[in-house]
N, C-alpha and C positions, 0 to 999 in steps of 0.2 A: 099053653105055659113051657113054657123051658127053664131044664134046670138048671143051675149055673151052682158047680161046686165051689166051698169055700176051703181052702184046708186049714187043717186045725191047729196042725203043727208043722215047721220045716223041718226040713232032709237034712240038715247039716247035724245036727246028733242030739245027744239028752239032755245040754245044757242048753239049747238055741230057745231064742223065748217062741211063745208062740207069735202065730202068722200077723195078729190085729196088732202084736206090743210093740214087732217089728216096725210095720209100718206107720203106729204113730210117732216112732222114736226118729224114722228118716220126715216128717212130716214135719218136725220142727226145721223152720226159713235158716237157722243159725246150722243146724245140722246139714241139712242140705248143702248147702255153701260152702262147708267143707270136705263134703262127701263128694260134689262137683269139683272142686281146687284138684283133692285127689287123684278124678278119675282124668281128670284134664292133664295134672304136672307129675302126674306119680308121685315116688315118695317126695316128703314135705318134711322139712324140721320145722318144730311151734314156732320158730321166730319168724319164716315165712307165711306161715298161717294164720300167724297174727298180721300180717301186714293184709293177707286176701280177705280175712273176716274182723274187719275193723272192729274188736270187742273188747272189754275189760280183760286181761289177762285169766284171773282167775273165775270168769265167763267159759273160754275158752276151754281150760283147762275141765271143766263142768262136761260141757258139750264132747271134750275127747273121748273124759271117763264112761258116757253116756255110751257112745260109738264104739266103745271097746268092748264093753259089756255087753255090749248086743252082740260082739261078732263082727262087725262090719266094720272095724278097721286094725291094725296090728301095730303096736308102738315097739320101736327098737333106744335103747337109749344106746347117747352116743359123748361122755364125759357127760357135762350138765343139762346137755339137750338130747330131745326125745326125738326121732326121726319115724314118722307115717303115713302108713301106705296102706290102700285098701283091702281088705282080707280077700286072697284068693277066691273063696267062693259065695263075695258079695252080691254078683249079679247073678247066679241060679239060685241064692237064699229070697234074693227082693223079689223074684221073677214068679217064685213058689210059694211067695206072698200072695199075691194076686188069686183074686176066684177066677177060677177057667174053669169050661165046661168038660175040659179034659181031664179033672181031677177025679180022684176018687173018693174023696173024702165027705165030710155033711156034703147034703145040697141046698139050697133057698129056691123058692119058685120065683121064676123074675116072669113080666109081660113079659110076650111077644114084639108086640107096637102097644105105643100111645096114643089113645086118643086126644084130639085139641078139644 
């Protein structure tokens, strides 16, 4: 039987959400689309994100707040607009949230092969 490690927390800092919570944040299709848009286009104004993710403005604000609180995006106020960009460590944190055999945190047994 293989042992697959599951990190209990992320290395980003003491206020970072646990790995499972971070993965729950990015599992939402709307938030994933926001992250994908920022990854592809870089820093974007909320008005551009509104076009890329056609949902009600209050829902977009909610999803951006969840992403900010998880530390995945950073917002900068520019007059009455807010520009968003991916956090500098977002890739490393998402990779660290995935269970891997190389991690040294807790382990979860996994079967080596599946039987039909």
